[in-house]
Structures are given as structure tokens and as C-alpha cells.
C-alpha positions in Angstrom: 10.4 25.9 -48.3 12.6 28.6 -46.7 9.6 30.2 -44.8 8.0 29.4 -41.5 4.3 29.2 -41.6 1.2 29.8 -39.5 -2.1 28.1 -40.0 -5.2 30.1 -39.0 -8.9 29.4 -38.8 -11.2 32.3 -39.4 -14.7 30.9 -38.7 -16.7 33.9 -40.0 -14.5 35.1 -42.8 -15.0 34.5 -46.5 -11.7 36.2 -47.5 -8.8 37.5 -45.3 -8.5 41.2 -44.7 -5.0 41.3 -46.2 -3.1 39.7 -49.1 -0.3 38.3 -47.0 -1.5 34.7 -47.4 0.1 31.7 -49.1 -3.0 29.4 -49.3 -6.7 29.7 -48.6 -9.3 27.0 -48.2 -12.9 27.9 -47.8 -15.2 25.4 -46.2 -18.6 25.4 -44.4 -16.9 25.9 -41.0 -14.9 29.0 -42.2 -11.7 30.0 -43.8 -8.3 28.4 -43.3 -5.4 30.7 -44.0 -1.8 29.7 -44.4 0.6 32.6 -44.2 4.3 33.2 -43.6 5.3 34.1 -40.1 8.5 35.6 -38.8 11.0 33.3 -37.2 10.3 35.0 -33.9 6.5 34.9 -34.2 4.4 33.4 -31.5 1.9 30.6 -31.7 2.1 27.3 -33.6 4.8 27.5 -36.3 5.0 25.0 -39.2 7.9 24.2 -41.5 7.0 23.5 -45.1 8.3 20.6 -47.2 7.4 21.0 -50.9 7.6 18.4 -53.6 8.0 20.9 -56.5 11.2 19.3 -57.7 9.2 16.0 -58.2 6.2 17.6 -59.8 3.5 15.2 -61.0 0.2 15.4 -62.9 -3.1 15.1 -61.0 -3.7 11.6 -62.3 -0.7 10.1 -60.5 -2.0 8.2 -57.5 -0.2 7.8 -54.2 2.2 10.7 -54.3 0.9 12.4 -51.2 0.2 9.2 -49.4 3.9 8.3 -49.8 4.8 11.4 -47.8 2.0 11.5 -45.2 1.9 7.8 -44.6 5.3 7.5 -42.9 4.7 10.8 -41.0 1.3 9.4 -39.7 3.0 6.2 -38.6 5.5 8.3 -36.6 2.5 10.3 -35.1 3.8 13.5 -36.7 0.9 15.9 -37.4 0.7 17.5 -40.9 -1.2 20.2 -42.7 -1.3 19.8 -46.4 -2.1 22.2 -49.2 -1.9 20.8 -52.7 -1.1 22.7 -55.9 -1.7 21.7 -59.5 1.8 20.3 -59.7 2.9 19.3 -56.2 2.1 19.2 -52.5 3.1 21.5 -49.6 3.3 19.4 -46.5 3.6 21.4 -43.2 5.0 19.8 -40.1 5.2 21.4 -36.6 8.4 23.3 -36.2 9.5 21.3 -33.1 9.1 18.0 -35.0 10.9 19.0 -38.3 14.1 17.1 -37.4 12.1 14.0 -36.7 10.0 14.4 -39.8 13.1 14.7 -42.0 14.5 11.5 -40.5 11.2 9.6 -40.9 11.0 10.7 -44.6 14.6 9.8 -45.3 14.1 6.4 -43.6 11.2 5.9 -45.9 13.4 6.5 -49.0 12.7 10.1 -49.7 15.4 12.7 -50.4 14.8 15.8 -48.3 16.6 19.0 -49.2 17.3 20.7 -45.8 19.5 23.5 -47.1 16.7 26.0 -46.4 16.3 24.9 -42.8 18.1 26.6 -40.0 20.8 24.5 -38.4 18.8 24.6 -35.1 15.9 22.9 -36.9 17.8 19.9 -38.2 
């Protein structure tokens, strides 16, 4: 994904006050909001890896595990938002180079053309 993302927790909200979000998850403990952030934004910043080119139906098991498993073994945190066709896996910006290497070592092809040269 060409964007840089922020993940926010809004404990008392049921919907964000704006429409600048990418994904929303409402749970008993509040609202989680994923939104684009500017490259110079402050706070935790996440880089998105999206499997849209390898879309799959909902009944195909193990697709997400094949991505997050190697990242977990390398102790790289992730935030995941799944769509009907694919998964958006966010990794912390400072760990993106390591995440790409781990995924490639696990046999995945990672398109890094959207990443800044400083990230990879």
C-alpha cells in the first residue's frame, strides 16, 4: 500500500467524527480506527502490506496465517484488517525492512515499489 497508516483507539466513540478512515472495528472496549497519516505525522506509524493481487475466497484456510506466522516468529508486531477478498497487514514503520526480508525468506513475493527507499 502506498500510504502510511495510524491505528487509533477511541474508547467512547461509536463512529469517528470524520470520514477520513480506512477501516473501523467496533468492539465492547471501543472503536479502533485505521487512517492514513502524512509521512511527517507523529506517533506510531504503520506500513501496509496488502494481498489484493492474491485475492482469495473466505473459505480458503491459512492465507493470513502464512503471512503473520513468519512475522510472529521474528517478533514483528502486526495489525490486521481483513476485507472480503484479501488482508491488510500493517507492520510498524521502523520494522518494515525486516518484515519484507522475513516474508521473502518465507517464500512470499513482496512488491516494494510503493515503499520509500529509506524504508527498504
